[in-house]
N, CA, C and O of each residue as an XYZ file, in Angstrom:
800
protein
N    -104.246     69.531     71.993
C    -103.126     69.956     71.173
C    -102.676     71.337     71.625
O    -103.501     72.178     71.981
N    -101.383     71.568     71.612
C    -100.839     72.894     71.898
C     -99.645     73.123     70.988
O     -99.037     72.174     70.494
N     -99.311     74.400     70.767
C     -98.182     74.756     69.904
C     -97.107     75.418     70.742
O     -97.392     76.309     71.542
N     -95.876     74.983     70.557
C     -94.726     75.576     71.235
C     -93.740     76.059     70.186
O     -93.458     75.355     69.217
N     -93.216     77.269     70.384
C     -92.107     77.700     69.531
C     -90.971     76.700     69.705
O     -90.628     76.340     70.832
N     -90.395     76.256     68.613
C     -89.340     75.248     68.706
C     -88.460     75.288     67.473
O     -88.939     75.565     66.373
N     -87.181     75.013     67.648
C     -86.258     74.782     66.537
C     -85.454     73.537     66.870
O     -85.236     73.222     68.040
N     -85.018     72.839     65.846
C     -84.147     71.688     66.052
C     -82.828     71.982     65.355
O     -82.807     72.342     64.178
N     -81.736     71.831     66.079
C     -80.416     72.097     65.521
C     -79.674     70.796     65.289
O     -79.798     69.844     66.060
N     -78.903     70.770     64.219
C     -78.126     69.589     63.859
C     -76.654     69.951     63.776
O     -76.296     71.099     63.514
N     -75.799     68.946     64.003
C     -74.381     69.170     63.785
C     -74.071     68.938     62.301
O     -74.993     68.763     61.504
N     -72.793     68.933     61.921
C     -72.410     68.821     60.515
C     -72.835     67.506     59.885
O     -73.054     67.442     58.675
N     -72.955     66.455     60.689
C     -73.284     65.138     60.146
C     -74.780     64.901     60.080
O     -75.214     63.843     59.625
N     -75.568     65.850     60.519
C     -77.007     65.740     60.410
C     -77.701     65.132     61.603
O     -78.930     65.057     61.618
N     -76.957     64.693     62.609
C     -77.625     64.133     63.777
C     -78.185     65.265     64.629
O     -77.607     66.351     64.693
N     -79.304     65.005     65.278
C     -79.936     66.031     66.086
C     -79.080     66.317     67.312
O     -78.651     65.394     68.004
N     -78.833     67.586     67.577
C     -78.012     67.940     68.724
C     -78.800     68.632     69.816
O     -78.491     68.473     70.997
N     -79.804     69.392     69.447
C     -80.580     70.062     70.483
C     -81.903     70.546     69.909
O     -82.037     70.774     68.707
N     -82.868     70.695     70.797
C     -84.149     71.254     70.412
C     -84.523     72.292     71.449
O     -84.420     72.053     72.652
N     -84.953     73.432     70.979
C     -85.289     74.521     71.878
C     -86.802     74.676     71.924
O     -87.432     74.915     70.894
N     -87.384     74.544     73.097
C     -88.805     74.781     73.290
C     -88.969     76.080     74.061
O     -88.377     76.260     75.125
N     -89.767     76.973     73.525
C     -89.896     78.291     74.136
C     -91.275     78.522     74.735
O     -91.672     79.667     74.950
N     -92.000     77.460     75.005
C     -93.276     77.604     75.700
C     -94.449     77.807     74.766
O     -94.283     78.153     73.596
N     -95.637     77.586     75.303
C     -96.863     77.735     74.519
C     -96.998     79.168     74.006
O     -96.705     80.126     74.722
N     -97.438     79.300     72.776
C     -97.630     80.646     72.250
C     -98.916     80.739     71.428
O     -99.121     81.693     70.677
N     -99.785     79.721     71.584
C    -101.036     79.704     70.828
C    -102.062     78.930     71.654
O    -101.697     77.978     72.344
N    -103.332     79.317     71.600
C    -104.337     78.612     72.404
C    -104.395     77.119     72.078
O    -104.341     76.717     70.916
N    -104.505     76.318     73.124
C    -104.593     74.869     72.946
C    -105.965     74.487     72.411
O    -106.915     75.267     72.473
N    -106.046     73.270     71.884
C    -107.309     72.757     71.357
C    -107.507     71.329     71.854
O    -106.589     70.511     71.799
N    -108.686     71.045     72.328
C    -109.034     69.683     72.741
C    -109.589     68.929     71.543
O    -110.370     69.479     70.767
N    -109.189     67.669     71.389
C    -109.728     66.828     70.324
C    -110.137     65.488     70.929
O    -109.613     65.063     71.958
N    -111.087     64.834     70.259
C    -111.470     63.470     70.605
C    -111.140     62.612     69.400
O    -111.657     62.838     68.306
N    -110.275     61.625     69.603
C    -109.849     60.773     68.493
C    -109.602     59.366     69.012
O    -109.086     59.179     70.113
N    -109.974     58.387     68.209
C    -109.756     56.988     68.594
C    -108.786     56.282     67.665
O    -108.391     55.145     67.924
N    -108.391     56.967     66.557
C    -107.471     56.361     65.587
C    -106.338     57.338     65.281
O    -106.493     58.553     65.412
N    -105.188     56.778     64.867
C    -104.030     57.618     64.548
C    -104.322     58.573     63.408
O    -103.878     59.721     63.442
N    -105.066     58.124     62.388
C    -105.339     59.004     61.250
C    -106.187     60.201     61.683
O    -106.045     61.286     61.120
N    -107.066     60.023     62.672
C    -107.842     61.146     63.181
C    -106.949     62.143     63.910
O    -107.127     63.356     63.802
N    -105.986     61.607     64.651
C    -105.051     62.491     65.356
C    -104.223     63.275     64.355
O    -104.067     64.489     64.493
N    -103.684     62.587     63.336
C    -102.872     63.281     62.332
C    -103.679     64.372     61.630
O    -103.171     65.473     61.419
N    -104.925     64.084     61.268
C    -105.769     65.094     60.612
C    -105.971     66.306     61.513
O    -105.924     67.447     61.054
N    -106.197     66.046     62.807
C    -106.394     67.152     63.742
C    -105.111     67.967     63.909
O    -105.162     69.194     64.002
N    -103.960     67.286     63.946
C    -102.678     67.978     64.065
C    -102.439     68.868     62.845
O    -102.029     70.020     62.986
N    -102.691     68.338     61.659
C    -102.459     69.110     60.434
C    -103.386     70.323     60.386
O    -102.960     71.419     60.021
N    -104.640     70.131     60.749
C    -105.589     71.247     60.749
C    -105.180     72.316     61.764
O    -105.202     73.512     61.470
N    -104.810     71.868     62.948
C    -104.391     72.807     63.991
C    -103.102     73.521     63.590
O    -103.000     74.740     63.725
N    -102.118     72.769     63.099
C    -100.852     73.364     62.684
C    -101.036     74.384     61.578
O    -100.392     75.433     61.589
N    -101.907     74.089     60.624
C    -102.164     75.036     59.530
C    -102.775     76.326     60.074
O    -102.455     77.417     59.601
N    -103.653     76.199     61.069
C    -104.263     77.393     61.666
C    -103.220     78.231     62.412
O    -103.201     79.458     62.306
N    -102.351     77.545     63.170
C    -101.283     78.267     63.872
C    -100.386     78.983     62.860
O    -100.050     80.153     63.042
N     -99.997     78.273     61.788
C     -99.106     78.860     60.781
C     -99.752     80.053     60.089
O     -99.070     81.025     59.765
N    -101.057     79.988     59.860
C    -101.746     81.117     59.224
C    -101.786     82.326     60.152
O    -101.651     83.466     59.706
N    -101.975     82.067     61.451
C    -102.047     83.165     62.417
C    -100.677     83.681     62.849
O    -100.538     84.841     63.238
N     -99.662     82.807     62.777
C     -98.300     83.177     63.175
C     -97.336     82.837     62.038
O     -96.491     81.954     62.183
N     -97.460     83.534     60.913
C     -96.668     83.174     59.731
C     -95.164     83.222     59.988
O     -94.658     84.098     60.689
N     -94.478     82.269     59.408
C     -93.016     82.152     59.414
C     -92.454     81.799     60.794
O     -91.241     81.867     60.989
N     -93.289     81.430     61.741
C     -92.816     80.964     63.049
C     -92.377     79.508     62.951
O     -92.914     78.737     62.155
N     -91.409     79.150     63.759
C     -90.995     77.760     63.897
C     -91.649     77.204     65.159
O     -91.456     77.730     66.255
N     -92.428     76.133     64.990
C     -93.108     75.581     66.153
C     -93.357     74.088     65.963
O     -93.286     73.562     64.852
N     -93.648     73.426     67.071
C     -94.079     72.035     67.012
C     -95.403     71.912     67.757
O     -95.710     72.691     68.660
N     -96.167     70.920     67.352
C     -97.455     70.668     67.992
C     -97.244     69.596     69.060
O     -96.666     68.543     68.790
N     -97.712     69.872     70.257
C     -97.590     68.937     71.365
C     -98.943     68.252     71.583
O     -99.992     68.892     71.531
N     -98.897     66.954     71.824
C    -100.110     66.185     72.106
C    -100.038     65.703     73.547
O     -99.093     65.018     73.940
N    -101.022     66.059     74.308
C    -101.101     65.618     75.693
C    -102.354     64.765     75.859
O    -103.465     65.222     75.589
N    -102.172     63.536     76.299
C    -103.303     62.639     76.540
C    -103.600     62.653     78.038
O    -102.732     62.309     78.841
N    -104.809     63.045     78.423
C    -105.138     63.100     79.859
C    -104.909     61.755     80.552
O    -105.152     60.692     79.981
N    -104.448     61.832     81.763
C    -104.186     60.630     82.551
C    -105.445     59.755     82.618
O    -106.551     60.233     82.870
N    -105.233     58.480     82.387
C    -106.338     57.534     82.471
C    -107.063     57.300     81.166
O    -107.859     56.366     81.062
N    -106.802     58.144     80.145
C    -107.472     57.932     78.861
C    -106.627     57.023     77.982
O    -105.398     57.075     78.013
N    -107.301     56.193     77.199
C    -106.623     55.210     76.365
C    -106.043     55.864     75.116
O    -106.696     56.685     74.472
N    -104.821     55.495     74.784
C    -104.171     55.974     73.564
C    -104.434     54.971     72.452
O    -104.473     53.766     72.705
N    -104.616     55.452     71.211
C    -104.786     54.507     70.100
C    -103.549     53.627     69.932
O    -102.439     54.032     70.277
N    -103.743     52.449     69.412
C    -102.625     51.526     69.178
C    -101.576     52.188     68.306
O    -101.901     52.774     67.273
N    -100.319     52.100     68.715
C     -99.208     52.664     67.948
C     -98.967     54.133     68.184
O     -98.106     54.726     67.535
N     -99.716     54.746     69.108
C     -99.599     56.192     69.320
C     -98.193     56.605     69.735
O     -97.622     57.522     69.144
N     -97.632     55.950     70.735
C     -96.331     56.362     71.265
C     -95.254     56.344     70.184
O     -94.480     57.292     70.057
N     -95.207     55.258     69.402
C     -94.195     55.153     68.341
C     -94.404     56.215     67.276
O     -93.444     56.835     66.819
N     -95.653     56.429     66.877
C     -95.948     57.416     65.831
C     -95.604     58.824     66.303
O     -95.065     59.623     65.537
N     -95.910     59.129     67.553
C     -95.610     60.454     68.100
C     -94.107     60.659     68.185
O     -93.596     61.722     67.831
N     -93.403     59.639     68.654
C     -91.948     59.720     68.816
C     -91.244     59.946     67.481
O     -90.304     60.736     67.405
N     -91.688     59.263     66.432
C     -91.011     59.374     65.130
C     -91.525     60.531     64.279
O     -91.017     60.761     63.182
N     -92.515     61.253     64.763
C     -92.998     62.434     64.052
C     -93.988     62.161     62.953
O     -94.294     63.066     62.177
N     -94.509     60.937     62.849
C     -95.406     60.619     61.733
C     -96.820     61.163     61.926
O     -97.661     61.029     61.037
N     -97.085     61.766     63.065
C     -98.387     62.411     63.278
C     -98.385     63.862     62.799
O     -99.399     64.550     62.909
N     -97.248     64.334     62.266
C     -97.169     65.687     61.717
C     -96.836     66.759     62.735
O     -96.901     67.949     62.427
N     -96.479     66.353     63.946
C     -96.236     67.347     64.998
C     -95.015     68.221     64.738
O     -94.932     69.332     65.263
N     -94.069     67.742     63.940
C     -92.839     68.500     63.678
C     -92.836     69.207     62.319
O     -91.821     69.777     61.920
N     -93.959     69.172     61.613
C     -93.979     69.658     60.227
C     -93.675     71.141     60.073
O     -93.276     71.569     58.990
N     -93.848     71.935     61.119
C     -93.602     73.385     61.025
C     -92.350     73.805     61.795
O     -92.105     74.997     61.979
N     -91.567     72.842     62.239
C     -90.376     73.157     63.022
C     -89.169     73.329     62.109
O     -88.897     72.466     61.274
N     -88.450     74.425     62.256
C     -87.261     74.692     61.445
C     -86.109     73.803     61.911
O     -85.785     73.755     63.098
N     -85.502     73.105     60.960
C     -84.360     72.241     61.258
C     -83.106     72.947     60.748
O     -82.938     73.147     59.546
N     -82.237     73.318     61.673
C     -81.103     74.207     61.396
C     -79.784     73.456     61.553
O     -79.599     72.712     62.515
N     -78.875     73.654     60.610
C     -77.513     73.145     60.742
C     -76.678     74.215     61.435
O     -76.524     75.323     60.920
N     -76.145     73.883     62.595
C     -75.378     74.848     63.376
C     -74.127     75.309     62.639
O     -73.770     76.486     62.683
N     -73.467     74.380     61.965
C     -72.258     74.706     61.190
C     -72.455     74.152     59.774
O     -72.023     73.038     59.478
N     -73.101     74.924     58.905
C     -73.367     74.416     57.549
C     -72.084     74.001     56.842
O     -71.047     74.650     56.974
N     -72.172     72.917     56.096
C     -71.013     72.465     55.323
C     -70.659     73.525     54.296
O     -71.545     74.011     53.593
N     -69.388     73.900     54.189
C     -69.006     74.944     53.230
C     -69.152     74.468     51.793
O     -69.057     73.277     51.498
N     -69.383     75.421     50.913
C     -69.479     75.156     49.479
C     -68.524     76.112     48.787
O     -68.666     77.325     48.943
N     -67.546     75.608     48.019
C     -66.626     76.515     47.332
C     -67.392     77.522     46.465
O     -68.280     77.144     45.701
N     -67.045     78.776     46.590
C     -67.635     79.874     45.814
C     -69.103     80.127     46.133
O     -69.801     80.769     45.349
N     -69.580     79.633     47.267
C     -70.980     79.879     47.614
C     -71.173     79.683     49.121
O     -70.225     79.383     49.846
N     -72.393     79.855     49.567
C     -72.730     79.712     50.979
C     -73.167     78.283     51.275
O     -73.710     77.597     50.410
N     -72.925     77.845     52.496
C     -73.452     76.562     52.931
C     -74.945     76.667     53.183
O     -75.481     77.766     53.329
N     -75.614     75.529     53.234
C     -77.055     75.508     53.471
C     -77.314     75.397     54.970
O     -76.863     74.457     55.624
N     -78.038     76.360     55.495
C     -78.387     76.354     56.924
C     -79.670     75.562     57.172
O     -79.774     74.838     58.163
N     -80.652     75.700     56.268
C     -81.903     74.952     56.386
C     -82.341     74.490     55.000
O     -82.394     75.290     54.066
N     -82.654     73.202     54.864
C     -83.175     72.682     53.593
C     -84.670     72.913     53.484
O     -85.217     72.923     52.381
N     -85.331     73.096     54.605
C     -86.764     73.348     54.596
C     -87.571     72.087     54.371
O     -87.035     70.979     54.351
N     -88.866     72.275     54.202
C     -89.801     71.179     54.000
C     -91.103     71.722     53.467
O     -91.156     72.877     53.043
N     -92.163     70.921     53.475
C     -93.444     71.401     52.934
C     -93.934     72.693     53.581
O     -94.572     73.510     52.918
N     -93.642     72.889     54.874
C     -94.137     74.062     55.595
C     -93.007     74.956     56.110
O     -93.273     75.956     56.777
N     -91.774     74.617     55.815
C     -90.632     75.360     56.361
C     -89.688     75.792     55.242
O     -89.643     75.140     54.198
N     -88.925     76.883     55.435
C     -88.187     77.503     54.342
C     -86.773     76.967     54.130
O     -86.179     76.351     55.016
N     -86.260     77.218     52.943
C     -84.854     77.005     52.600
C     -84.081     78.240     53.037
O     -84.594     79.358     52.974
N     -82.828     78.032     53.488
C     -82.019     79.176     53.913
C     -80.535     78.869     53.774
O     -80.081     77.785     54.143
N     -79.777     79.832     53.237
C     -78.321     79.771     53.238
C     -77.789     80.320     54.563
O     -78.464     81.094     55.241
N     -76.581     79.913     54.918
C     -75.908     80.488     56.080
C     -75.728     81.988     55.854
O     -75.425     82.422     54.743
N     -75.915     82.762     56.898
C     -75.735     84.220     56.878
C     -76.702     84.944     55.947
O     -76.430     86.066     55.522
N     -77.835     84.307     55.626
C     -78.861     84.930     54.796
C     -80.226     84.698     55.447
O     -80.376     83.843     56.320
N     -81.207     85.468     55.011
C     -82.561     85.264     55.493
C     -83.199     84.053     54.833
O     -82.748     83.587     53.787
N     -84.251     83.554     55.457
C     -84.990     82.426     54.890
C     -85.715     82.863     53.613
O     -86.130     84.015     53.490
N     -85.861     81.935     52.670
C     -86.545     82.226     51.412
C     -87.982     81.717     51.485
O     -88.235     80.518     51.372
N     -88.910     82.636     51.674
C     -90.337     82.316     51.751
C     -91.022     82.705     50.444
O     -90.557     83.619     49.763
N     -92.099     82.044     50.081
C     -92.835     82.451     48.877
C     -93.377     83.871     49.028
O     -93.789     84.289     50.110
N     -93.365     84.600     47.908
C     -93.966     85.926     47.896
C     -95.484     85.788     47.842
O     -96.010     84.736     47.478
N     -96.177     86.855     48.207
C     -97.640     86.834     48.121
C     -98.096     86.719     46.673
O     -99.121     86.100     46.386
N     -97.333     87.315     45.763
C     -97.666     87.247     44.341
C     -97.003     86.022     43.734
O     -95.786     85.879     43.844
N     -97.756     85.135     43.096
C     -97.153     83.946     42.477
C     -96.118     84.335     41.425
O     -96.242     85.369     40.769
N     -95.096     83.494     41.275
C     -94.084     83.699     40.248
C     -93.851     82.390     39.508
O     -94.637     81.452     39.645
N     -92.783     82.319     38.730
C     -92.552     81.135     37.891
C     -92.230     79.880     38.691
O     -92.265     78.778     38.145
N     -91.912     80.030     39.989
C     -91.581     78.863     40.806
C     -92.734     78.403     41.696
O     -92.640     77.371     42.360
N     -93.812     79.169     41.703
C     -94.967     78.809     42.532
C     -95.573     77.483     42.085
O     -95.834     76.608     42.911
N     -95.795     77.336     40.801
C     -96.405     76.100     40.291
C     -95.478     74.893     40.423
O     -95.928     73.854     40.905
N     -94.192     74.976     40.015
C     -93.308     73.819     40.196
C     -93.149     73.395     41.658
O     -92.972     72.211     41.943
N     -93.212     74.351     42.581
C     -93.060     74.014     43.996
C     -94.316     73.359     44.556
O     -94.240     72.626     45.542
N     -95.460     73.609     43.947
C     -96.737     72.988     44.336
C     -97.013     73.127     45.838
O     -97.451     72.177     46.488
N     -96.754     74.316     46.377
C     -97.051     74.576     47.774
C     -95.976     74.149     48.761
O     -96.124     74.365     49.964
N     -94.894     73.546     48.271
C     -93.795     73.085     49.136
C     -92.861     74.268     49.372
O     -92.159     74.697     48.456
N     -92.849     74.796     50.591
C     -92.126     76.042     50.878
C     -90.617     75.871     50.755
O     -89.947     76.755     50.222
N     -90.064     74.758     51.235
C     -88.627     74.537     51.125
C     -88.181     74.418     49.683
O     -87.170     75.003     49.295
N     -88.924     73.667     48.882
C     -88.596     73.518     47.466
C     -88.669     74.852     46.751
O     -87.820     75.149     45.910
N     -89.664     75.659     47.069
C     -89.796     76.970     46.438
C     -88.540     77.814     46.667
O     -87.991     78.379     45.721
N     -88.089     77.900     47.911
C     -86.901     78.698     48.201
C     -85.662     78.156     47.519
O     -84.828     78.916     47.027
N     -85.544     76.820     47.493
C     -84.402     76.177     46.830
C     -84.416     76.472     45.334
O     -83.360     76.712     44.749
N     -85.589     76.458     44.704
C     -85.697     76.787     43.272
C     -85.250     78.222     43.016
O     -84.526     78.484     42.055
N     -85.672     79.139     43.856
C     -85.250     80.532     43.686
C     -83.744     80.680     43.843
O     -83.102     81.411     43.088
N     -83.177     79.977     44.836
C     -81.730     80.048     45.042
C     -80.982     79.452     43.859
O     -79.961     79.993     43.436
N     -81.474     78.353     43.328
C     -80.830     77.705     42.182
C     -80.954     78.573     40.937
O     -80.012     78.675     40.151
N     -82.118     79.198     40.756
C     -82.305     80.099     39.619
C     -81.325     81.268     39.667
O     -80.776     81.663     38.638
N     -81.105     81.822     40.861
C     -80.166     82.944     40.985
C     -78.771     82.535     40.529
O     -78.047     83.339     39.941
N     -78.394     81.285     40.799
C     -77.070     80.815     40.386
C     -77.010     80.539     38.888
O     -75.978     80.769     38.257
N     -78.102     80.049     38.315
C     -78.151     79.874     36.858
C     -78.010     81.231     36.175
O     -77.269     81.366     35.201
N     -78.708     82.217     36.674
C     -78.634     83.538     36.051
C     -77.245     84.151     36.208
O     -76.744     84.801     35.290
N     -76.623     83.945     37.367
C     -75.277     84.473     37.563
C     -74.277     83.793     36.626
O     -73.454     84.459     35.997
N     -74.354     82.462     36.539
C     -73.400     81.726     35.697
C     -73.615     81.989     34.210
O     -72.658     82.024     33.436
N     -74.868     82.172     33.814
C     -75.153     82.401     32.390
C     -75.206     83.882     32.048
O     -75.541     84.252     30.923
N     -74.878     84.721     33.010
C     -74.918     86.176     32.855
C     -76.313     86.642     32.449
O     -76.481     87.499     31.580
N     -77.323     86.038     33.118
C     -78.738     86.401     32.989
C     -79.343     86.106     31.619
O     -80.362     86.691     31.255
N     -78.728     85.209     30.862
C     -79.325     84.859     29.560
C     -80.317     83.707     29.682
O     -81.098     83.460     28.762
N     -80.290     83.005     30.804
C     -81.209     81.875     31.005
C     -81.726     81.862     32.429
O     -81.110     82.402     33.348
N     -82.876     81.227     32.580
C     -83.415     80.966     33.908
C     -83.337     79.465     34.163
O     -83.069     78.681     33.253
N     -83.570     79.087     35.392
C     -83.487     77.685     35.784
C     -84.415     76.802     34.948
O     -84.023     75.718     34.517
N     -85.628     77.262     34.723
C     -86.606     76.442     33.995
C     -86.310     76.354     32.499
O     -86.933     75.563     31.790
N     -85.356     77.166     32.011
C     -84.877     77.025     30.624
C     -83.946     75.831     30.478
O     -83.844     75.253     29.396
N     -83.268     75.457     31.557
C     -82.182     74.476     31.437
C     -82.407     73.193     32.237
O     -81.553     72.307     32.218
N     -83.522     73.076     32.931
C     -83.790     71.863     33.714
C     -85.289     71.627     33.783
O     -86.075     72.574     33.757
N     -85.683     70.365     33.872
C     -87.098     70.024     33.999
C     -87.501     70.062     35.470
O     -86.663     69.963     36.366
N     -88.788     70.205     35.692
C     -89.302     70.219     37.057
C     -89.003     68.890     37.751
O     -88.656     68.873     38.932
N     -89.133     67.789     37.032
C     -88.849     66.469     37.625
C     -87.385     66.371     38.060
O     -87.090     65.861     39.140
N     -86.471     66.858     37.219
C     -85.045     66.845     37.580
C     -84.786     67.696     38.820
O     -84.011     67.318     39.699
N     -85.439     68.833     38.872
C     -85.219     69.751     39.990
C     -85.786     69.190     41.288
O     -85.158     69.302     42.341
N     -86.954     68.595     41.217
C     -87.519     67.989     42.427
C     -86.619     66.866     42.945
O     -86.428     66.718     44.153
N     -86.073     66.085     42.025
C     -85.171     64.997     42.434
C     -83.897     65.560     43.058
O     -83.399     65.011     44.041
N     -83.368     66.640     42.505
C     -82.149     67.252     43.046
C     -82.404     67.828     44.433
O     -81.556     67.717     45.319
N     -83.562     68.439     44.622
C     -83.895     68.970     45.952
C     -84.048     67.833     46.952
O     -83.551     67.923     48.075
N     -84.728     66.768     46.554
C     -84.923     65.620     47.447
C     -83.585     65.010     47.855
O     -83.442     64.498     48.965
N     -82.602     65.069     46.945
C     -81.264     64.539     47.228
C     -80.394     65.548     47.981
O     -79.230     65.270     48.269
N     -80.948     66.702     48.297
C     -80.228     67.767     49.007
C     -78.954     68.184     48.282
O     -77.877     68.274     48.872
N     -79.109     68.434     46.996
C     -77.983     68.936     46.213
C     -77.932     70.459     46.314
O     -78.958     71.137     46.243
N     -76.742     70.971     46.477
C     -76.562     72.413     46.635
C     -77.004     73.129     45.354
O     -76.744     72.641     44.254
N     -77.678     74.296     45.490
C     -78.126     75.035     44.310
C     -77.022     75.340     43.300
O     -77.272     75.296     42.095
N     -75.810     75.646     43.758
C     -74.731     75.963     42.818
C     -74.368     74.746     41.972
O     -74.202     74.878     40.759
N     -74.241     73.572     42.576
C     -73.852     72.393     41.792
C     -74.961     72.005     40.826
O     -74.680     71.540     39.721
N     -76.221     72.188     41.222
C     -77.337     71.894     40.314
C     -77.322     72.871     39.143
O     -77.524     72.470     37.997
N     -77.086     74.142     39.425
C     -77.026     75.144     38.354
C     -75.885     74.848     37.387
O     -76.064     74.925     36.172
N     -74.724     74.513     37.915
C     -73.581     74.194     37.050
C     -73.877     72.992     36.152
O     -73.608     73.031     34.951
N     -74.429     71.925     36.732
C     -74.732     70.721     35.953
C     -75.806     70.995     34.910
O     -75.714     70.508     33.783
N     -76.818     71.765     35.273
C     -77.897     72.062     34.324
C     -77.374     72.857     33.136
O     -77.773     72.609     31.998
N     -76.491     73.802     33.389
C     -75.938     74.599     32.294
C     -74.996     73.776     31.418
O     -74.970     73.942     30.199
N     -74.221     72.885     32.048
C     -73.345     72.012     31.255
C     -74.150     71.116     30.327
O     -73.743     70.859     29.193
N     -75.291     70.642     30.809
C     -76.120     69.720     30.029
C     -77.009     70.428     29.019
O     -77.601     69.782     28.154
N     -77.108     71.760     29.120
C     -78.005     72.469     28.213
C     -77.390     72.555     26.820
O     -76.167     72.549     26.675
N     -78.243     72.637     25.793
C     -77.731     72.702     24.420
C     -76.811     73.889     24.167
O     -75.946     73.849     23.293
N     -77.016     74.950     24.954
C     -76.206     76.166     24.742
C     -74.807     76.033     25.335
O     -73.962     76.899     25.108
N     -74.544     74.956     26.096
C     -73.222     74.732     26.710
C     -72.706     75.994     27.375
O     -71.643     76.511     27.030
N     -73.487     76.484     28.343
C     -73.159     77.751     28.988
C     -72.415     77.595     30.295
O     -72.255     78.567     31.033
N     -71.956     76.387     30.597
C     -71.364     76.178     31.918
C     -70.208     77.124     32.164
O     -69.423     77.438     31.269
N     -70.128     77.566     33.409
C     -69.033     78.470     33.771
C     -67.744     77.705     33.949
O     -66.711     78.299     34.256
């Protein structure tokens, strides 16, 4: 296993347009595995170690099988589609984020190990000190940043009289994030549906 700095860029429609590999930047690790689940476990363990040592880096894990050694059944397909976890720490960027009236477009939606980011803004990473969104995010870095962004819009629209968790359930918010709903539209809908009828 080896780690390469990498980002994947998408066009407006979400199709992959390019991937940038910037070379190895972490010591490689040899593994012995005969099953796909063993490979995935090794990839996740290795990726977590790289992420801990190189926080907030975008990278992918590369698997090289020595010539002449047998690959487990289904290896090529699993590696190609990313189901071995090799892409879990790679930032997926929209080159031209779709515009949002009265707000910024989303540059990165993030994932379990990668951050949420608006266009022309920095990525939203969890703070070292837990806050009210740490538990609802349950370790999912992209969801955490999206919750913070959505909360900021709830506070702006309600003039700081409410927070996101006052007007929406965690289940509703997780579903909205999974559907890639923009934080502003989620905040507006949550306030409209709240008993206080605070919608802007």
